[in-house]
N, CA, C and O atoms as CSV, one atom per row, in Angstrom:
chain,resi,resn,atom,element,x,y,z
A,1,MET,N,N,-4.157,42.295,37.940
A,1,MET,CA,C,-4.128,43.056,39.175
A,1,MET,C,C,-4.351,42.095,40.338
A,1,MET,O,O,-5.142,41.155,40.257
A,2,GLU,N,N,-3.647,42.354,41.387
A,2,GLU,CA,C,-3.773,41.590,42.621
A,2,GLU,C,C,-3.858,42.614,43.743
A,2,GLU,O,O,-2.844,43.009,44.319
A,3,GLY,N,N,-5.095,43.041,44.047
A,3,GLY,CA,C,-5.267,44.118,45.011
A,3,GLY,C,C,-4.734,45.416,44.427
A,3,GLY,O,O,-5.159,45.840,43.353
A,4,ASP,N,N,-3.809,46.042,45.132
A,4,ASP,CA,C,-3.186,47.281,44.668
A,4,ASP,C,C,-1.932,47.042,43.829
A,4,ASP,O,O,-1.208,47.987,43.516
A,5,TYR,N,N,-1.672,45.797,43.467
A,5,TYR,CA,C,-0.448,45.446,42.764
A,5,TYR,C,C,-0.721,44.900,41.369
A,5,TYR,O,O,-1.746,44.268,41.114
A,6,LEU,N,N,0.219,45.160,40.481
A,6,LEU,CA,C,0.250,44.513,39.178
A,6,LEU,C,C,1.135,43.293,39.385
A,6,LEU,O,O,2.315,43.443,39.703
A,7,ALA,N,N,0.601,42.098,39.213
A,7,ALA,CA,C,1.333,40.878,39.552
A,7,ALA,C,C,1.671,40.075,38.309
A,7,ALA,O,O,0.899,40.035,37.351
A,8,PHE,N,N,2.833,39.435,38.334
A,8,PHE,CA,C,3.231,38.483,37.308
A,8,PHE,C,C,4.107,37.446,37.987
A,8,PHE,O,O,4.540,37.644,39.123
A,9,PHE,N,N,4.372,36.346,37.305
A,9,PHE,CA,C,5.178,35.329,37.962
A,9,PHE,C,C,6.208,34.741,37.012
A,9,PHE,O,O,6.064,34.766,35.790
A,10,THR,N,N,7.254,34.212,37.636
A,10,THR,CA,C,8.337,33.563,36.907
A,10,THR,C,C,9.117,32.701,37.883
A,10,THR,O,O,8.978,32.841,39.098
A,11,SER,N,N,9.920,31.826,37.358
A,11,SER,CA,C,10.806,31.034,38.203
A,11,SER,C,C,11.948,31.923,38.679
A,11,SER,O,O,12.479,32.705,37.891
A,12,PRO,N,N,12.340,31.825,39.944
A,12,PRO,CA,C,13.459,32.644,40.416
A,12,PRO,C,C,14.773,32.293,39.712
A,12,PRO,O,O,15.710,33.091,39.727
A,13,ASN,N,N,14.851,31.115,39.100
A,13,ASN,CA,C,16.071,30.701,38.407
A,13,ASN,C,C,16.035,31.009,36.917
A,13,ASN,O,O,17.018,30.767,36.217
A,14,SER,N,N,14.919,31.539,36.418
A,14,SER,CA,C,14.832,31.893,35.000
A,14,SER,C,C,15.669,33.146,34.735
A,14,SER,O,O,16.075,33.833,35.671
A,15,ARG,N,N,15.921,33.435,33.478
A,15,ARG,CA,C,16.658,34.653,33.124
A,15,ARG,C,C,15.940,35.883,33.690
A,15,ARG,O,O,16.577,36.773,34.253
A,16,LYS,N,N,14.600,35.928,33.538
A,16,LYS,CA,C,13.824,37.060,34.057
A,16,LYS,C,C,13.974,37.165,35.575
A,16,LYS,O,O,14.187,38.254,36.106
A,17,GLY,N,N,13.860,36.030,36.270
A,17,GLY,CA,C,13.988,36.039,37.721
A,17,GLY,C,C,15.357,36.502,38.185
A,17,GLY,O,O,15.464,37.295,39.121
A,18,ARG,N,N,16.405,36.010,37.535
A,18,ARG,CA,C,17.772,36.431,37.888
A,18,ARG,C,C,17.978,37.908,37.593
A,18,ARG,O,O,18.606,38.617,38.379
A,19,ASN,N,N,17.449,38.379,36.455
A,19,ASN,CA,C,17.577,39.802,36.126
A,19,ASN,C,C,16.867,40.674,37.155
A,19,ASN,O,O,17.381,41.726,37.537
A,20,LEU,N,N,15.681,40.243,37.609
A,20,LEU,CA,C,14.942,41.027,38.598
A,20,LEU,C,C,15.641,41.064,39.955
A,20,LEU,O,O,15.519,42.043,40.691
A,21,HIS,N,N,16.368,40.006,40.285
A,21,HIS,CA,C,17.133,40.036,41.538
A,21,HIS,C,C,18.286,41.021,41.436
A,21,HIS,O,O,18.653,41.655,42.426
A,22,ALA,N,N,18.859,41.154,40.250
A,22,ALA,CA,C,19.983,42.071,40.047
A,22,ALA,C,C,19.525,43.516,39.877
A,22,ALA,O,O,20.222,44.446,40.283
A,23,ASP,N,N,18.354,43.701,39.276
A,23,ASP,CA,C,17.853,45.050,38.963
A,23,ASP,C,C,16.331,44.992,39.021
A,23,ASP,O,O,15.708,44.346,38.178
A,24,ASP,N,N,15.725,45.655,39.999
A,24,ASP,CA,C,14.291,45.515,40.238
A,24,ASP,C,C,13.405,46.378,39.339
A,24,ASP,O,O,12.196,46.444,39.561
A,25,ARG,N,N,13.974,47.037,38.336
A,25,ARG,CA,C,13.149,47.827,37.409
A,25,ARG,C,C,12.406,46.901,36.453
A,25,ARG,O,O,12.951,45.896,35.996
A,26,ILE,N,N,11.137,47.256,36.152
A,26,ILE,CA,C,10.342,46.464,35.218
A,26,ILE,C,C,9.627,47.379,34.232
A,26,ILE,O,O,9.386,48.555,34.502
A,27,ALA,N,N,9.299,46.805,33.094
A,27,ALA,CA,C,8.456,47.474,32.101
A,27,ALA,C,C,7.569,46.394,31.503
A,27,ALA,O,O,8.057,45.358,31.051
A,28,ILE,N,N,6.277,46.639,31.503
A,28,ILE,CA,C,5.304,45.685,30.967
A,28,ILE,C,C,4.446,46.427,29.960
A,28,ILE,O,O,3.921,47.502,30.250
A,29,SER,N,N,4.305,45.846,28.770
A,29,SER,CA,C,3.450,46.473,27.758
A,29,SER,C,C,2.352,45.496,27.344
A,29,SER,O,O,2.540,44.280,27.338
A,30,VAL,N,N,1.209,46.067,27.001
A,30,VAL,CA,C,0.042,45.294,26.568
A,30,VAL,C,C,-0.524,45.976,25.337
A,30,VAL,O,O,-0.653,47.200,25.301
A,31,THR,N,N,-0.867,45.173,24.316
A,31,THR,CA,C,-1.438,45.702,23.076
A,31,THR,C,C,-2.793,45.059,22.833
A,31,THR,O,O,-2.954,43.852,23.017
A,32,ASP,N,N,-3.750,45.845,22.428
A,32,ASP,CA,C,-5.090,45.372,22.086
A,32,ASP,C,C,-5.020,44.611,20.760
A,32,ASP,O,O,-4.627,45.188,19.746
A,33,ARG,N,N,-5.388,43.345,20.747
A,33,ARG,CA,C,-5.329,42.530,19.529
A,33,ARG,C,C,-6.272,43.028,18.441
A,33,ARG,O,O,-6.022,42.817,17.254
A,34,GLU,N,N,-7.347,43.684,18.839
A,34,GLU,CA,C,-8.324,44.191,17.869
A,34,GLU,C,C,-7.937,45.559,17.309
A,34,GLU,O,O,-8.395,45.941,16.232
A,35,ASN,N,N,-7.098,46.291,18.033
A,35,ASN,CA,C,-6.683,47.623,17.621
A,35,ASN,C,C,-5.213,47.791,18.012
A,35,ASN,O,O,-4.910,48.230,19.122
A,36,LEU,N,N,-4.310,47.445,17.109
A,36,LEU,CA,C,-2.887,47.367,17.436
A,36,LEU,C,C,-2.242,48.701,17.797
A,36,LEU,O,O,-1.135,48.715,18.337
A,37,VAL,N,N,-2.902,49.814,17.516
A,37,VAL,CA,C,-2.347,51.101,17.927
A,37,VAL,C,C,-2.769,51.466,19.357
A,37,VAL,O,O,-2.282,52.447,19.917
A,38,ARG,N,N,-3.663,50.685,19.936
A,38,ARG,CA,C,-4.103,50.901,21.319
A,38,ARG,C,C,-3.259,50.013,22.237
A,38,ARG,O,O,-3.274,48.787,22.127
A,39,SER,N,N,-2.534,50.651,23.131
A,39,SER,CA,C,-1.656,49.887,24.013
A,39,SER,C,C,-1.456,50.610,25.337
A,39,SER,O,O,-1.853,51.763,25.502
A,40,ALA,N,N,-0.840,49.915,26.265
A,40,ALA,CA,C,-0.510,50.484,27.567
A,40,ALA,C,C,0.887,50.043,27.951
A,40,ALA,O,O,1.305,48.934,27.617
A,41,LEU,N,N,1.611,50.900,28.648
A,41,LEU,CA,C,2.954,50.594,29.111
A,41,LEU,C,C,3.036,50.982,30.582
A,41,LEU,O,O,2.659,52.089,30.966
A,42,VAL,N,N,3.532,50.061,31.395
A,42,VAL,CA,C,3.708,50.309,32.826
A,42,VAL,C,C,5.185,50.139,33.136
A,42,VAL,O,O,5.787,49.125,32.784
A,43,ARG,N,N,5.760,51.119,33.785
A,43,ARG,CA,C,7.155,51.043,34.218
A,43,ARG,C,C,7.210,51.285,35.712
A,43,ARG,O,O,6.425,52.060,36.258
A,44,GLY,N,N,8.128,50.624,36.358
A,44,GLY,CA,C,8.277,50.827,37.788
A,44,GLY,C,C,9.318,49.906,38.371
A,44,GLY,O,O,10.211,49.434,37.667
A,45,ARG,N,N,9.204,49.652,39.651
A,45,ARG,CA,C,10.122,48.766,40.358
A,45,ARG,C,C,9.338,47.712,41.127
A,45,ARG,O,O,8.240,47.970,41.619
A,46,VAL,N,N,9.910,46.546,41.220
A,46,VAL,CA,C,9.309,45.481,42.016
A,46,VAL,C,C,9.356,45.908,43.473
A,46,VAL,O,O,10.406,46.320,43.967
A,47,VAL,N,N,8.228,45.813,44.163
A,47,VAL,CA,C,8.172,46.216,45.567
A,47,VAL,C,C,7.868,45.053,46.499
A,47,VAL,O,O,7.936,45.193,47.721
A,48,LYS,N,N,7.530,43.896,45.916
A,48,LYS,CA,C,7.165,42.770,46.757
A,48,LYS,C,C,7.410,41.473,45.982
A,48,LYS,O,O,7.079,41.381,44.800
A,49,ARG,N,N,7.983,40.483,46.643
A,49,ARG,CA,C,8.181,39.159,46.059
A,49,ARG,C,C,7.471,38.158,46.953
A,49,ARG,O,O,7.634,38.187,48.173
A,50,VAL,N,N,6.684,37.272,46.354
A,50,VAL,CA,C,5.917,36.295,47.115
A,50,VAL,C,C,6.239,34.913,46.571
A,50,VAL,O,O,6.007,34.650,45.391
A,51,GLY,N,N,6.762,34.034,47.395
A,51,GLY,CA,C,7.106,32.688,46.958
A,51,GLY,C,C,6.311,31.635,47.708
A,51,GLY,O,O,5.459,31.963,48.534
A,52,GLY,N,N,6.586,30.380,47.424
A,52,GLY,CA,C,5.956,29.258,48.123
A,52,GLY,C,C,4.465,29.176,47.869
A,52,GLY,O,O,3.981,29.589,46.815
A,53,ASP,N,N,3.736,28.640,48.840
A,53,ASP,CA,C,2.289,28.456,48.700
A,53,ASP,C,C,1.553,29.774,48.476
A,53,ASP,O,O,0.592,29.828,47.709
A,54,ALA,N,N,2.002,30.831,49.142
A,54,ALA,CA,C,1.352,32.140,48.964
A,54,ALA,C,C,1.510,32.616,47.519
A,54,ALA,O,O,0.582,33.192,46.953
A,55,GLY,N,N,2.673,32.380,46.922
A,55,GLY,CA,C,2.888,32.740,45.525
A,55,GLY,C,C,1.998,31.936,44.596
A,55,GLY,O,O,1.432,32.477,43.646
A,56,TRP,N,N,1.870,30.617,44.875
A,56,TRP,CA,C,0.997,29.774,44.050
A,56,TRP,C,C,-0.461,30.203,44.148
A,56,TRP,O,O,-1.202,30.103,43.170
A,57,GLU,N,N,-0.880,30.680,45.321
A,57,GLU,CA,C,-2.260,31.158,45.464
A,57,GLU,C,C,-2.519,32.331,44.516
A,57,GLU,O,O,-3.581,32.413,43.901
A,58,ILE,N,N,-1.549,33.232,44.403
A,58,ILE,CA,C,-1.683,34.361,43.481
A,58,ILE,C,C,-1.718,33.873,42.042
A,58,ILE,O,O,-2.563,34.306,41.258
A,59,VAL,N,N,-0.806,32.975,41.689
A,59,VAL,CA,C,-0.761,32.411,40.331
A,59,VAL,C,C,-2.097,31.765,39.994
A,59,VAL,O,O,-2.641,32.000,38.915
A,60,ASP,N,N,-2.634,30.952,40.903
A,60,ASP,CA,C,-3.914,30.273,40.651
A,60,ASP,C,C,-5.059,31.260,40.481
A,60,ASP,O,O,-5.912,31.069,39.615
A,61,ARG,N,N,-5.092,32.324,41.301
A,61,ARG,CA,C,-6.163,33.322,41.167
A,61,ARG,C,C,-6.109,34.013,39.808
A,61,ARG,O,O,-7.139,34.190,39.158
A,62,ILE,N,N,-4.912,34.402,39.382
A,62,ILE,CA,C,-4.774,35.066,38.084
A,62,ILE,C,C,-5.139,34.100,36.961
A,62,ILE,O,O,-5.885,34.463,36.051
A,63,PHE,N,N,-4.627,32.893,37.015
A,63,PHE,CA,C,-4.894,31.905,35.962
A,63,PHE,C,C,-6.388,31.577,35.897
A,63,PHE,O,O,-6.955,31.476,34.809
A,64,ALA,N,N,-7.025,31.409,37.063
A,64,ALA,CA,C,-8.452,31.076,37.109
A,64,ALA,C,C,-9.315,32.199,36.552
A,64,ALA,O,O,-10.373,31.941,35.979
A,65,LYS,N,N,-8.878,33.431,36.714
A,65,LYS,CA,C,-9.637,34.567,36.184
A,65,LYS,C,C,-9.823,34.450,34.674
A,65,LYS,O,O,-10.868,34.823,34.142
A,66,TYR,N,N,-8.804,33.930,33.986
A,66,TYR,CA,C,-8.847,33.841,32.527
A,66,TYR,C,C,-9.213,32.468,31.993
A,66,TYR,O,O,-9.646,32.346,30.847
A,67,THR,N,N,-9.043,31.419,32.817
A,67,THR,CA,C,-9.293,30.062,32.323
A,67,THR,C,C,-10.352,29.306,33.103
A,67,THR,O,O,-10.880,28.304,32.620
A,68,GLY,N,N,-10.670,29.772,34.301
A,68,GLY,CA,C,-11.666,29.098,35.126
A,68,GLY,C,C,-11.108,28.006,36.015
A,68,GLY,O,O,-11.872,27.362,36.733
A,69,GLY,N,N,-9.805,27.773,35.995
A,69,GLY,CA,C,-9.227,26.714,36.826
A,69,GLY,C,C,-7.843,27.067,37.309
A,69,GLY,O,O,-7.300,28.107,36.938
A,70,PRO,N,N,-7.252,26.197,38.149
A,70,PRO,CA,C,-5.920,26.464,38.681
A,70,PRO,C,C,-4.839,26.270,37.620
A,70,PRO,O,O,-5.071,25.624,36.598
A,71,TYR,N,N,-3.669,26.827,37.867
A,71,TYR,CA,C,-2.533,26.699,36.968
A,71,TYR,C,C,-2.146,25.226,36.860
A,71,TYR,O,O,-1.930,24.576,37.883
A,72,PRO,N,N,-2.055,24.686,35.645
A,72,PRO,CA,C,-1.813,23.243,35.470
A,72,PRO,C,C,-0.332,22.879,35.551
A,72,PRO,O,O,0.275,22.524,34.541
A,73,SER,N,N,0.244,22.965,36.733
A,73,SER,CA,C,1.658,22.656,36.893
A,73,SER,C,C,1.873,21.915,38.191
A,73,SER,O,O,1.108,22.057,39.145
A,74,ALA,N,N,2.923,21.126,38.208
A,74,ALA,CA,C,3.283,20.439,39.453
A,74,ALA,C,C,3.676,21.486,40.488
A,74,ALA,O,O,4.445,22.398,40.185
A,75,ARG,N,N,3.167,21.366,41.679
A,75,ARG,CA,C,3.456,22.333,42.730
A,75,ARG,C,C,4.905,22.259,43.203
A,75,ARG,O,O,5.338,23.099,43.993
A,76,THR,N,N,5.652,21.276,42.736
A,76,THR,CA,C,7.047,21.181,43.141
A,76,THR,C,C,7.908,22.204,42.429
A,76,THR,O,O,9.003,22.519,42.894
A,77,ALA,N,N,7.430,22.732,41.302
A,77,ALA,CA,C,8.207,23.748,40.583
A,77,ALA,C,C,8.203,25.033,41.386
A,77,ALA,O,O,7.154,25.455,41.873
A,78,ARG,N,N,9.358,25.661,41.532
A,78,ARG,CA,C,9.433,26.922,42.275
A,78,ARG,C,C,8.983,28.060,41.390
A,78,ARG,O,O,9.444,28.186,40.255
A,79,ARG,N,N,8.097,28.884,41.890
A,79,ARG,CA,C,7.644,30.077,41.177
A,79,ARG,C,C,7.582,31.203,42.190
A,79,ARG,O,O,7.331,30.980,43.374
A,80,THR,N,N,7.811,32.400,41.716
A,80,THR,CA,C,7.720,33.583,42.559
A,80,THR,C,C,6.782,34.568,41.878
A,80,THR,O,O,6.895,34.810,40.677
A,81,SER,N,N,5.871,35.129,42.634
A,81,SER,CA,C,5.008,36.179,42.130
A,81,SER,C,C,5.683,37.506,42.450
A,81,SER,O,O,6.122,37.738,43.577
A,82,TRP,N,N,5.759,38.375,41.440
A,82,TRP,CA,C,6.402,39.677,41.575
A,82,TRP,C,C,5.320,40.742,41.486
A,82,TRP,O,O,4.423,40.646,40.648
A,83,ASN,N,N,5.391,41.718,42.309
A,83,ASN,CA,C,4.343,42.731,42.360
A,83,ASN,C,C,4.913,44.132,42.267
A,83,ASN,O,O,5.956,44.447,42.841
A,84,ARG,N,N,4.196,44.960,41.527
A,84,ARG,CA,C,4.534,46.380,41.417
A,84,ARG,C,C,3.345,47.175,41.917
A,84,ARG,O,O,2.219,46.936,41.479
A,85,ARG,N,N,3.566,48.107,42.816
A,85,ARG,CA,C,2.473,48.918,43.332
A,85,ARG,C,C,1.953,49.810,42.217
A,85,ARG,O,O,2.736,50.429,41.496
A,86,THR,N,N,0.604,49.881,42.068
A,86,THR,CA,C,-0.009,50.692,41.015
A,86,THR,C,C,-0.373,52.046,41.540
A,86,THR,O,O,-0.902,52.874,40.798
């Protein structure tokens, strides 16, 4: 979560990024590793795209939440954070 948004990131040139530019519908599923019948599914449309330094700030915040540090990648790689309103 990033504020009121469910956020994820990908390269705009990746298959996922190209597909999202063509069709903004998304579906994200999560399964509990301890209880495989417990899961969640979110469907919706991308409502916001964030690129450049602002996108990296989101990526770093999400990555740090789970690892304690920034995303270990060269900042020259293009990434876009995609957000769905919850």
